[in-house]
N, C-alpha and C positions, 0 to 999 in steps of 0.2 A: 797268465798273460794280462798285461794292462789293456784296458779298452781304448787303445789309441784310435781305432777306427771310428769311435763314437765322437771324437773331437772334431771341431770344424777345421777345414783345410787351411784357414787363415790364422790358425793358432801360431803365435810366434815361438820359435825354438832357437836355441843357441848351443852349439857344440864347443867344447874346449878347443882353442885354436892350435895348441901344440898337439900334434898327432901322437897318441900314446901307443899306437900299434907298432909292430916290428917292421922296419923299413924293408921294402922288397916283397912284402906279402900281399895277398889279395885283400886282407883285412885293412892294411895300410891304405891301399888305393881306394877302397870303399869309404873309409873315414875321410879321406881328402875330398871326396865327392860330396859326402854328407855335410861337412862343416861349412860349405859355401851356402847351404840352404838357410833361409831365415824364417820359413813357415813350414808347418807340418805337411801341407799339400805339396810343397816343393820337394820335401824329403821323400814322400811317396813317389813323386815323379822321377826322382833320381835313382829309384830302385831300392830304397830302404825297406827292410823287412821288419815284421814285428819282433823277431828274435834279435835283430840288430838294435832296435830302439830300446828294448828291455835290457839288453846287456850293457849298452852305454849308459842307460839310466841308472842301473844298479851300481855301476862303477863311478858314477858322479861326473861322467864326461859330458852328459847332456844336462843343460841348465834350465831353470824355470824362474819366473817372477813370482815371489811370494806376496808381493805387495798388491793390495786391492786398488791402490791409487795408480796414477799414470806414471809415476816416477819409477825407473827401473831399479830393482833390488834383486839381482840374480842370485839364486841359491842352487843347491844340488837338484838335478833332475829336470824333466822335460816339457812342461807346458806353461803358458802364461795365464795367470789367474788362479788364486789359491783354491777356490771351490772345485774347479776343474781338475786341479792337481790332486787334491785329496781324494776325489772320486776315483782316481786311478790306483790308489794304494789299497793294500789289504789291511786287515785289522791290526796285525802285528806291526806293520810299518807305520800306521797311523799313531799307535801308542807311543812311538819314539818322539813324536812332536809335542807331547803333553808337557815336556820339560823345556820347550823352546820359549820364544818371546810370547808375551800375553796374547797378541793378535793371532799368532800362528796356533798357539795352544787352544784358544777359544774356537777357532775354525775347526781344528782337529777334534775337539770335544763334541762340537755340534754334529760332525760327520759320524763319529762313533756312536753318539746317542741315537741317530737315525737308523744305524745298522743294528744296534743292540735291542731296540724296543721290541721288535718282533723277530727274534733271531731264529733261524733254521739252520741246523748243521748240515752242510753238504760237502764235507771234506775240506773245509777251509784251513785246517791246521795239519793236514797231511804234508809232511816235508817234501819239497820238490827238489830232487837232485838231478842235475843235468850234466851230460857228458860234454866234451868240447865240441861235439857235433850237434848239440842241442837236443839229444834224445833223453827221455826221462827214465831214471833208474827206478826200480821197484822201491816203494817207500816203506818205512818201518811203522807197524801198527802200534808198537809201544811208544814211539816218539810222538805219533799223532795223538795218542791218548794223553800223554803227559802235557802236551801243549794245550789241548782242549781243557783239561782240568785247571791249569794255571789261568786260562782265560776266564773260566766260570767262577774262579775264586778271587779274581782280581777286583779292583775297585770299580770296574765297569759293571759289576753285578747290580749296582743301584739303578741302572738303566733298563734292565729286563722287565718287560710287561708280559711277554709270552715267550716260551722256549720250546722249540721243536727239536728234540734230540732223538727222533725216531731212527735216523740213520747213523747215529754216533756209535763209536766202538764201545762195546759193552765193558771193556777193560776200564775205560774212563769213568763210566757211570757207576761202577762198583768201587771207586776210590773212597776210602773211609771218610774223607773230609768233605765230600761233595754234598751230602744231605744237609750238613750244617751251612754250607755256602748257599744252598737254595733257601734255607730258612732265613738267611740274612739278606735276601733280595726283597726289599720293601714294596716294590711296585709289581712284583710277579703275581699274575692272576691265573695263568694256565701253563701247564707243563705236559709235554707229549714225550713219551718214552717208548722204547721197543718192547714188544710183548714177549719175545722169545730170547733165549740165550743167557738168562740170568743163572748164576750159580745156585741160588736158593730163593725161595719166596720172601725170606726175611730181607734180602737185599732190595727187593721191590717195595716192601712195606715201609722202608725208611723214608720213601718219598711220599707215601700216601698219608703220612701223619702230619703233614705240613698244613696248619690252619690257614684258611682263606685262599688256598691254591687248588684249582681244579686239575687233577692228574688223570691223564688218559694213556692207556697202553695200546699201541697199535702194532699190527704185524708189518713186516718189511714191505715196501711198495714193490709189487710184482712188475709194474710197468717200467721201473728203472733198471738200468744195467747194474745189477748187484755184483757182477763179476764173481760168481760162485767158484770160479777157477781159483783154487788156493795153491795147488801145486801143479807145476807143468815142467815138461822137459826143458831145461835151460837152453839147450841148443836150438830150440825153435825161436828164441829171442834174438834180436840184433846183438852183435858182439858187445856194444857198449853197455848193454843192460844185463849182462850175465853176472851171476853171483858165484864166487868161488867156494861153493859149498857141496861139491861132489856131484854136480849134475842136476840139481833141482833148485828151483827158486820159488819162494813163497810170494804170491802176489795178492795183495789185499788193497782194494781201492775203496777208500772210505766215502 
């Protein structure tokens, strides 16, 4: 979810004037009500929900002003002021703006650097799949691992000063190319990894051989909800979250 609630109520917003929803539906009526709002506070007052704002934002029906100046320059999505807008995006979404205009790319780069300098993995790359009713489907551990590895091997690796991967999926940490990626992080001084779950001690030693990097192995945080529930009866879940795999669903929350 985007942190819309953290934005000031006088934040200007602009919805696409042509209603994209199906005529005669509740969604159509809601959109008609929302598009008359010119500020975020007015949108809340009209009954707008977080899920509505996020959906319209991702579809590009909600617009924002990329310009730092007073002149309007409306682009896709929902708030006025580039810094506030970029603060609402996740890392993957921010990366898409690196190929935009220089002003936009510079602002996105600044935001990415702030987030990457002391990065702690808390499931940021776990894929979020939602049903039409807004419910979250169980995510894929393999997909989350793949996306985390791509992130750590990307050009953003030059920003890392400390990396806390204590809660990262072990599948990602045992990727053959990851130790080399860590070696090519020039600013990295500290690396935190999980103590348990490794296939072999040699997999762990690949990271301890990095000169100039303090490596620490920690046990999983007991205070967090680690969701040790890996297999559960699928019929205990809402209908939209069931997997057609014969009555069981594997749940892994990263």
